[in-house]
ZADO-1210 file (C-alpha; in nm, 4 decimals, padded with zeros to 6 digits):
<atoms>
<atom x="02.4527" y="-11.5722" z="02.2584" code="MET" pos="1"/>
<atom x="02.3240" y="-11.8535" z="02.0445" code="ASN" pos="2"/>
<atom x="02.5504" y="-11.8987" z="01.7455" code="PHE" pos="3"/>
<atom x="02.2692" y="-12.0512" z="01.5420" code="GLY" pos="4"/>
<atom x="02.0550" y="-11.7335" z="01.5629" code="LYS" pos="5"/>
<atom x="02.3451" y="-11.5171" z="01.4464" code="VAL" pos="6"/>
<atom x="02.4054" y="-11.7384" z="01.1502" code="LYS" pos="7"/>
<atom x="02.0383" y="-11.7223" z="01.0543" code="ALA" pos="8"/>
<atom x="02.0377" y="-11.3450" z="01.0655" code="VAL" pos="9"/>
<atom x="02.3529" y="-11.3297" z="00.8546" code="PHE" pos="10"/>
<atom x="02.1984" y="-11.5468" z="00.5846" code="PHE" pos="11"/>
<atom x="01.8846" y="-11.3297" z="00.5790" code="ILE" pos="12"/>
<atom x="02.0939" y="-11.0126" z="00.5197" code="LEU" pos="13"/>
<atom x="02.2906" y="-11.1789" z="00.2423" code="VAL" pos="14"/>
<atom x="01.9631" y="-11.2893" z="00.0791" code="PHE" pos="15"/>
<atom x="01.8196" y="-10.9396" z="00.0755" code="PHE" pos="16"/>
<atom x="02.1465" y="-10.7985" z="-00.0648" code="LEU" pos="17"/>
<atom x="02.1515" y="-11.0467" z="-00.3519" code="VAL" pos="18"/>
<atom x="01.7867" y="-10.9781" z="-00.4232" code="LEU" pos="19"/>
<atom x="01.8542" y="-10.6055" z="-00.4460" code="ALA" pos="20"/>
<atom x="02.1399" y="-10.6614" z="-00.6934" code="LEU" pos="21"/>
<atom x="01.9186" y="-10.8770" z="-00.9137" code="VAL" pos="22"/>
<atom x="01.6358" y="-10.6210" z="-00.9210" code="VAL" pos="23"/>
<atom x="01.8766" y="-10.3409" z="-01.0038" code="ASN" pos="24"/>
<atom x="02.0298" y="-10.5378" z="-01.2919" code="ALA" pos="25"/>
<atom x="01.6843" y="-10.6179" z="-01.4330" code="ALA" pos="26"/>
<atom x="01.5839" y="-10.2475" z="-01.4350" code="LEU" pos="27"/>
<atom x="01.9030" y="-10.1510" z="-01.6187" code="GLY" pos="28"/>
<atom x="01.8485" y="-10.4118" z="-01.8896" code="LEU" pos="29"/>
<atom x="01.4883" y="-10.2957" z="-01.9478" code="ASP" pos="30"/>
<atom x="01.6045" y="-09.9311" z="-01.9870" code="ALA" pos="31"/>
<atom x="01.8478" y="-10.0317" z="-02.2638" code="LYS" pos="32"/>
<atom x="01.5751" y="-10.2135" z="-02.4601" code="LYS" pos="33"/>
<atom x="01.3183" y="-09.9259" z="-02.4377" code="HIS" pos="34"/>
<atom x="01.4982" y="-09.5860" z="-02.4454" code="PRO" pos="35"/>
<atom x="01.2898" y="-09.2794" z="-02.3510" code="VAL" pos="36"/>
<atom x="01.2109" y="-09.0637" z="-02.6552" code="GLN" pos="37"/>
<atom x="01.2472" y="-08.6838" z="-02.6017" code="PRO" pos="38"/>
<atom x="00.9270" y="-08.4861" z="-02.6242" code="GLU" pos="39"/>
<atom x="00.8939" y="-08.2716" z="-02.9327" code="GLU" pos="40"/>
<atom x="00.8112" y="-07.9075" z="-02.8744" code="PRO" pos="41"/>
<atom x="00.4525" y="-07.8187" z="-02.9350" code="GLU" pos="42"/>
<atom x="00.4162" y="-07.6167" z="-03.2540" code="GLN" pos="43"/>
<atom x="00.2107" y="-07.3030" z="-03.2335" code="THR" pos="44"/>
<atom x="-00.0086" y="-07.2366" z="-03.5260" code="GLU" pos="45"/>
<atom x="00.0704" y="-06.8925" z="-03.6758" code="GLN" pos="46"/>
<atom x="-00.2088" y="-06.6877" z="-03.8168" code="THR" pos="47"/>
<atom x="-00.1143" y="-06.4586" z="-04.0994" code="GLU" pos="48"/>
<atom x="-00.2449" y="-06.1018" z="-04.0447" code="ILE" pos="49"/>
<atom x="-00.3566" y="-05.9406" z="-04.3656" code="VAL" pos="50"/>
<atom x="-00.3627" y="-05.5588" z="-04.3472" code="PRO" pos="51"/>
<atom x="-00.7043" y="-05.4130" z="-04.4051" code="GLU" pos="52"/>
<atom x="-00.7213" y="-05.2124" z="-04.7235" code="GLN" pos="53"/>
<atom x="-00.9057" y="-04.8815" z="-04.7078" code="PRO" pos="54"/>
<atom x="-01.2306" y="-04.8628" z="-04.8902" code="ALA" pos="55"/>
<atom x="-01.2051" y="-04.6851" z="-05.2196" code="GLN" pos="56"/>
<atom x="-01.4109" y="-04.3680" z="-05.2362" code="GLU" pos="57"/>
<atom x="-01.6305" y="-04.3256" z="-05.5344" code="THR" pos="58"/>
<atom x="-01.5420" y="-03.9944" z="-05.7014" code="PRO" pos="59"/>
<atom x="-01.8280" y="-03.7467" z="-05.6948" code="VAL" pos="60"/>
<atom x="-01.8734" y="-03.5639" z="-06.0217" code="PRO" pos="61"/>
<atom x="-01.8223" y="-03.1836" z="-05.9872" code="ILE" pos="62"/>
<atom x="-02.0992" y="-02.9885" z="-06.1603" code="PRO" pos="63"/>
<atom x="-01.9919" y="-02.7202" z="-06.4001" code="THR" pos="64"/>
<atom x="-02.1765" y="-02.4008" z="-06.4751" code="TRP" pos="65"/>
<atom x="-02.1474" y="-02.1989" z="-06.7847" code="ALA" pos="66"/>
<atom x="-02.0684" y="-01.8324" z="-06.7081" code="PRO" pos="67"/>
<atom x="-02.3582" y="-01.5958" z="-06.7702" code="ALA" pos="68"/>
<atom x="-02.3028" y="-01.3544" z="-07.0580" code="PRO" pos="69"/>
<atom x="-02.1919" y="-01.0083" z="-06.9487" code="THR" pos="70"/>
<atom x="-02.4400" y="-00.7369" z="-07.0614" code="PRO" pos="71"/>
<atom x="-02.2910" y="-00.4541" z="-07.2640" code="PRO" pos="72"/>
<atom x="-02.2130" y="-00.1402" z="-07.0604" code="PRO" pos="73"/>
<atom x="-02.4753" y="00.1372" z="-07.0723" code="ALA" pos="74"/>
<atom x="-02.3873" y="00.4672" z="-07.2295" code="ASN" pos="75"/>
<atom x="-02.3070" y="00.6962" z="-06.9378" code="ARG" pos="76"/>
<atom x="-02.1247" y="01.0253" z="-06.9335" code="PRO" pos="77"/>
<atom x="-01.7677" y="00.9844" z="-06.8215" code="ALA" pos="78"/>
<atom x="-01.6969" y="01.1214" z="-06.4748" code="SER" pos="79"/>
<atom x="-01.3784" y="01.2809" z="-06.3615" code="ASN" pos="80"/>
<atom x="-01.1670" y="01.0453" z="-06.1556" code="PRO" pos="81"/>
<atom x="-01.1379" y="01.1394" z="-05.7922" code="ALA" pos="82"/>
<atom x="-00.8127" y="01.3171" z="-05.7268" code="PRO" pos="83"/>
<atom x="-00.5672" y="01.1216" z="-05.5215" code="GLN" pos="84"/>
<atom x="-00.4787" y="01.2752" z="-05.1886" code="GLN" pos="85"/>
<atom x="-00.1157" y="01.3405" z="-05.1360" code="GLN" pos="86"/>
<atom x="00.0176" y="01.2064" z="-04.8097" code="PRO" pos="87"/>
<atom x="00.0797" y="01.4835" z="-04.5632" code="GLN" pos="88"/>
<atom x="00.4299" y="01.5171" z="-04.4424" code="GLN" pos="89"/>
<atom x="00.4600" y="01.5214" z="-04.0657" code="GLN" pos="90"/>
<atom x="00.6267" y="01.8326" z="-03.9431" code="GLN" pos="91"/>
<atom x="00.9129" y="01.7669" z="-03.7053" code="PRO" pos="92"/>
<atom x="00.8270" y="01.8554" z="-03.3471" code="GLN" pos="93"/>
<atom x="01.0109" y="02.1492" z="-03.2113" code="GLN" pos="94"/>
<atom x="01.1220" y="02.1371" z="-02.8512" code="ASN" pos="95"/>
<atom x="00.9802" y="02.4381" z="-02.6719" code="THR" pos="96"/>
<atom x="01.2261" y="02.5608" z="-02.4132" code="PRO" pos="97"/>
<atom x="01.0842" y="02.5387" z="-02.0613" code="VAL" pos="98"/>
<atom x="01.1420" y="02.8454" z="-01.8568" code="ALA" pos="99"/>
<atom x="01.3181" y="02.7781" z="-01.5285" code="ALA" pos="100"/>
<atom x="01.1120" y="02.8703" z="-01.2205" code="PRO" pos="101"/>
<atom x="01.1973" y="03.2055" z="-01.0789" code="THR" pos="102"/>
<atom x="01.3314" y="03.1638" z="-00.7259" code="PRO" pos="103"/>
<atom x="01.1485" y="03.3526" z="-00.4566" code="ALA" pos="104"/>
<atom x="01.3328" y="03.6674" z="-00.3624" code="PRO" pos="105"/>
<atom x="01.5108" y="03.6486" z="-00.0310" code="THR" pos="106"/>
<atom x="01.4050" y="03.9349" z="00.1926" code="PRO" pos="107"/>
<atom x="01.6826" y="04.1665" z="00.2915" code="ALA" pos="108"/>
<atom x="01.7867" y="04.1231" z="00.6527" code="PRO" pos="109"/>
<atom x="01.6594" y="04.3875" z="00.8895" code="ARG" pos="110"/>
<atom x="01.8550" y="04.5450" z="01.1696" code="PRO" pos="111"/>
<atom x="01.7747" y="04.3984" z="01.5099" code="ALA" pos="112"/>
<atom x="01.5361" y="04.5975" z="01.7219" code="GLY" pos="113"/>
<atom x="01.3420" y="04.7541" z="01.4346" code="GLN" pos="114"/>
<atom x="00.9690" y="04.7871" z="01.5048" code="SER" pos="115"/>
<atom x="00.7518" y="04.5572" z="01.2953" code="LEU" pos="116"/>
<atom x="00.4135" y="04.6798" z="01.4189" code="GLY" pos="117"/>
<atom x="00.1724" y="04.6729" z="01.7127" code="SER" pos="118"/>
<atom x="-00.2005" y="04.6471" z="01.7711" code="ASP" pos="119"/>
<atom x="-00.4623" y="04.5144" z="02.0126" code="SER" pos="120"/>
<atom x="-00.7269" y="04.2381" z="02.0275" code="PHE" pos="121"/>
<atom x="-01.0280" y="04.2282" z="02.2548" code="ARG" pos="122"/>
<atom x="-01.3017" y="03.9768" z="02.3387" code="SER" pos="123"/>
<atom x="-01.6765" y="04.0501" z="02.3066" code="ALA" pos="124"/>
<atom x="-01.8648" y="03.8683" z="02.5822" code="THR" pos="125"/>
<atom x="-02.1245" y="04.1451" z="02.6361" code="GLY" pos="126"/>
<atom x="-02.1222" y="04.0674" z="03.0089" code="ALA" pos="127"/>
<atom x="-01.8888" y="04.3474" z="03.1233" code="GLY" pos="128"/>
<atom x="-01.5896" y="04.1113" z="03.1653" code="LEU" pos="129"/>
<atom x="-01.3472" y="04.1284" z="02.8697" code="GLU" pos="130"/>
<atom x="-01.0045" y="03.9921" z="02.7786" code="LEU" pos="131"/>
<atom x="-00.7570" y="04.2301" z="02.6122" code="ILE" pos="132"/>
<atom x="-00.4351" y="04.1363" z="02.4270" code="CYS" pos="133"/>
<atom x="-00.1869" y="04.4068" z="02.3172" code="ASP" pos="134"/>
<atom x="00.0906" y="04.2886" z="02.0866" code="TRP" pos="135"/>
<atom x="00.4093" y="04.4456" z="01.9567" code="SER" pos="136"/>
<atom x="00.6882" y="04.3066" z="01.7401" code="ALA" pos="137"/>
<atom x="01.0514" y="04.3971" z="01.6666" code="VAL" pos="138"/>
<atom x="01.3015" y="04.2448" z="01.4257" code="SER" pos="139"/>
<atom x="01.5678" y="04.0009" z="01.5437" code="ALA" pos="140"/>
<atom x="01.8764" y="03.8370" z="01.3934" code="ALA" pos="141"/>
<atom x="01.8621" y="03.5560" z="01.1312" code="ASP" pos="142"/>
<atom x="01.5369" y="03.6794" z="00.9719" code="ASN" pos="143"/>
<atom x="01.3388" y="03.6375" z="01.2927" code="LYS" pos="144"/>
<atom x="01.1059" y="03.8552" z="01.4981" code="ALA" pos="145"/>
<atom x="01.0239" y="03.8913" z="01.8662" code="GLU" pos="146"/>
<atom x="00.6503" y="03.9195" z="01.9318" code="VAL" pos="147"/>
<atom x="00.5372" y="04.0258" z="02.2792" code="THR" pos="148"/>
<atom x="00.1810" y="03.9663" z="02.4023" code="LEU" pos="149"/>
<atom x="00.0551" y="04.1719" z="02.6981" code="THR" pos="150"/>
<atom x="-00.2694" y="04.0431" z="02.8514" code="VAL" pos="151"/>
<atom x="-00.5130" y="04.2363" z="03.0735" code="SER" pos="152"/>
<atom x="-00.8681" y="04.2030" z="03.2096" code="ILE" pos="153"/>
<atom x="-01.1337" y="04.4718" z="03.1874" code="GLU" pos="154"/>
<atom x="-01.4164" y="04.4567" z="03.4427" code="SER" pos="155"/>
<atom x="-01.6090" y="04.6287" z="03.7169" code="SER" pos="156"/>
<atom x="-01.6296" y="04.4673" z="04.0612" code="THR" pos="157"/>
<atom x="-01.4545" y="04.1302" z="04.0449" code="ILE" pos="158"/>
<atom x="-01.3144" y="03.8682" z="04.2802" code="TYR" pos="159"/>
<atom x="-01.0605" y="03.6149" z="04.1473" code="LEU" pos="160"/>
<atom x="-00.8398" y="03.3513" z="04.3016" code="ASN" pos="161"/>
<atom x="-00.4948" y="03.2807" z="04.1616" code="GLU" pos="162"/>
<atom x="-00.5062" y="02.9989" z="03.9057" code="TRP" pos="163"/>
<atom x="-00.1913" y="02.8617" z="03.7486" code="GLN" pos="164"/>
<atom x="-00.1615" y="02.8416" z="03.3667" code="ASP" pos="165"/>
<atom x="-00.5295" y="02.8991" z="03.2965" code="CYS" pos="166"/>
<atom x="-00.4578" y="03.1572" z="03.0222" code="ILE" pos="167"/>
<atom x="-00.3219" y="03.0069" z="02.7010" code="GLY" pos="168"/>
<atom x="-00.1209" y="03.2023" z="02.4397" code="LEU" pos="169"/>
<atom x="-00.0295" y="03.1146" z="02.0811" code="ARG" pos="170"/>
<atom x="00.1810" y="03.2974" z="01.8196" code="VAL" pos="171"/>
<atom x="00.2283" y="03.1072" z="01.4940" code="GLY" pos="172"/>
<atom x="00.3166" y="02.7505" z="01.5941" code="ASP" pos="173"/>
<atom x="00.4484" y="02.8470" z="01.9395" code="GLN" pos="174"/>
<atom x="00.2442" y="02.8324" z="02.2598" code="THR" pos="175"/>
<atom x="00.2722" y="02.9557" z="02.6176" code="GLY" pos="176"/>
<atom x="00.0658" y="03.0163" z="02.9348" code="THR" pos="177"/>
<atom x="00.0005" y="03.2849" z="03.1943" code="LEU" pos="178"/>
<atom x="-00.1384" y="03.2611" z="03.5482" code="THR" pos="179"/>
<atom x="-00.4694" y="03.4173" z="03.6459" code="GLN" pos="180"/>
<atom x="-00.3920" y="03.6687" z="03.9246" code="PRO" pos="181"/>
<atom x="-00.5787" y="03.6997" z="04.2520" code="ALA" pos="182"/>
<atom x="-00.8104" y="04.0042" z="04.2268" code="LEU" pos="183"/>
<atom x="-01.0455" y="04.1668" z="04.4728" code="SER" pos="184"/>
<atom x="-01.1892" y="04.4835" z="04.3261" code="TYR" pos="185"/>
<atom x="-01.5073" y="04.6794" z="04.3827" code="GLU" pos="186"/>
<atom x="-01.5945" y="04.9787" z="04.1690" code="GLY" pos="187"/>
<atom x="-01.6462" y="05.0955" z="03.8150" code="GLY" pos="188"/>
<atom x="-01.4973" y="04.9547" z="03.4957" code="LYS" pos="189"/>
<atom x="-01.1188" y="04.9318" z="03.4991" code="THR" pos="190"/>
<atom x="-00.8309" y="04.7336" z="03.3510" code="THR" pos="191"/>
<atom x="-00.6326" y="04.4801" z="03.5518" code="HIS" pos="192"/>
<atom x="-00.2910" y="04.3668" z="03.4259" code="SER" pos="193"/>
<atom x="-00.2336" y="03.9919" z="03.3969" code="VAL" pos="194"/>
<atom x="00.1165" y="03.9610" z="03.2464" code="GLY" pos="195"/>
<atom x="00.3143" y="03.9379" z="02.9228" code="SER" pos="196"/>
<atom x="00.5151" y="03.6829" z="02.7258" code="LYS" pos="197"/>
<atom x="00.7596" y="03.7206" z="02.4330" code="THR" pos="198"/>
<atom x="00.7873" y="03.4688" z="02.1441" code="PHE" pos="199"/>
<atom x="01.0725" y="03.4502" z="01.8916" code="THR" pos="200"/>
<atom x="00.9341" y="03.3470" z="01.5524" code="VAL" pos="201"/>
<atom x="01.0856" y="03.2934" z="01.2082" code="SER" pos="202"/>
<atom x="00.9889" y="03.5181" z="00.9175" code="LEU" pos="203"/>
<atom x="01.1057" y="03.2679" z="00.6523" code="ALA" pos="204"/>
<atom x="00.7503" y="03.1434" z="00.5969" code="GLY" pos="205"/>
<atom x="00.6002" y="03.4926" z="00.5655" code="GLY" pos="206"/>
<atom x="00.5189" y="03.7969" z="00.7755" code="SER" pos="207"/>
<atom x="00.1570" y="03.6995" z="00.8641" code="SER" pos="208"/>
<atom x="00.1121" y="03.5070" z="01.1882" code="LEU" pos="209"/>
<atom x="-00.1982" y="03.3957" z="01.3829" code="PRO" pos="210"/>
<atom x="-00.2307" y="03.5142" z="01.7436" code="VAL" pos="211"/>
<atom x="-00.4775" y="03.3680" z="01.9973" code="ALA" pos="212"/>
<atom x="-00.5428" y="03.4140" z="02.3699" code="VAL" pos="213"/>
<atom x="-00.7824" y="03.1915" z="02.5729" code="GLU" pos="214"/>
<atom x="-00.8827" y="03.2539" z="02.9349" code="TRP" pos="215"/>
<atom x="-01.0448" y="02.9513" z="03.1023" code="HIS" pos="216"/>
<atom x="-01.2628" y="03.1555" z="03.3370" code="TYR" pos="217"/>
<atom x="-01.5158" y="02.8790" z="03.4124" code="ASN" pos="218"/>
<atom x="-01.7511" y="03.1063" z="03.6061" code="GLY" pos="219"/>
<atom x="-02.0426" y="03.3493" z="03.5904" code="THR" pos="220"/>
<atom x="-02.0231" y="03.7265" z="03.5592" code="TYR" pos="221"/>
<atom x="-02.3282" y="03.9538" z="03.5709" code="SER" pos="222"/>
<atom x="-02.5495" y="03.6477" z="03.5435" code="GLY" pos="223"/>
<atom x="-02.3767" y="03.5231" z="03.2242" code="VAL" pos="224"/>
<atom x="-02.1978" y="03.1830" z="03.2277" code="ALA" pos="225"/>
<atom x="-01.8493" y="03.2230" z="03.0801" code="LEU" pos="226"/>
<atom x="-01.6439" y="02.9070" z="03.0387" code="ASP" pos="227"/>
<atom x="-01.3742" y="03.0339" z="02.7998" code="VAL" pos="228"/>
<atom x="-01.3094" y="03.3985" z="02.7077" code="ILE" pos="229"/>
<atom x="-01.0943" y="03.4382" z="02.3980" code="GLU" pos="230"/>
<atom x="-00.9588" y="03.6999" z="02.1601" code="CYS" pos="231"/>
<atom x="-00.7054" y="03.7121" z="01.8761" code="GLY" pos="232"/>
<atom x="-00.6567" y="03.7382" z="01.5011" code="GLY" pos="233"/>
<atom x="-00.3778" y="03.7663" z="01.2416" code="THR" pos="234"/>
<atom x="-00.0839" y="04.0037" z="01.2758" code="ILE" pos="235"/>
<atom x="00.1174" y="04.1362" z="00.9789" code="ASN" pos="236"/>
<atom x="00.4793" y="04.2146" z="01.0522" code="LEU" pos="237"/>
<atom x="00.5731" y="04.4949" z="00.8140" code="GLY" pos="238"/>
</atoms>
């Protein structure tokens, strides 16, 4: 390397360093001669608020009237003052005793097997084929009764096939059935037995019971169409 070039570069660096020191010293001297004054705060102008005074009302003069003279009272006959009504004293309420309901008399128990009545019901088709129901009743234990219904058919010549449970029976709220028998009869009017059924009913609700018998014949007899033949009524168990 050329020693002369290095020496020149070294002198250039020293020159710039000295120049920087001189400039820095000059700026410090100028700051001492002219110090920076602090800025004063800007003053805000305050406006004084004067409260608004209410407007004074002008008093309104109040008119005065002179009272009119009172005319003298007319001469009238004095009337008797109305008598004052005396307040009525409320009478104390008296509690009326309520009579207790009379319990229904309990019927005396009857000996078992005692007859309670019997009778007969019969249909009215007008065709020569009738349904007959004979009933009879006897007393039973625990205030109950046994009611027996005996059913029969009255007719002339008739031909029937056996039909299960086509005859319905009812005594009170109990029901039952009987079977139509097979019949083959030719001749005059006669009675054919069908069967009987016994019902045990309670007498606690009374001694009157409805009885009904219905025969679902569903055929024709003597030219008259007969779907259902029925008989019955109300029985009274004495």
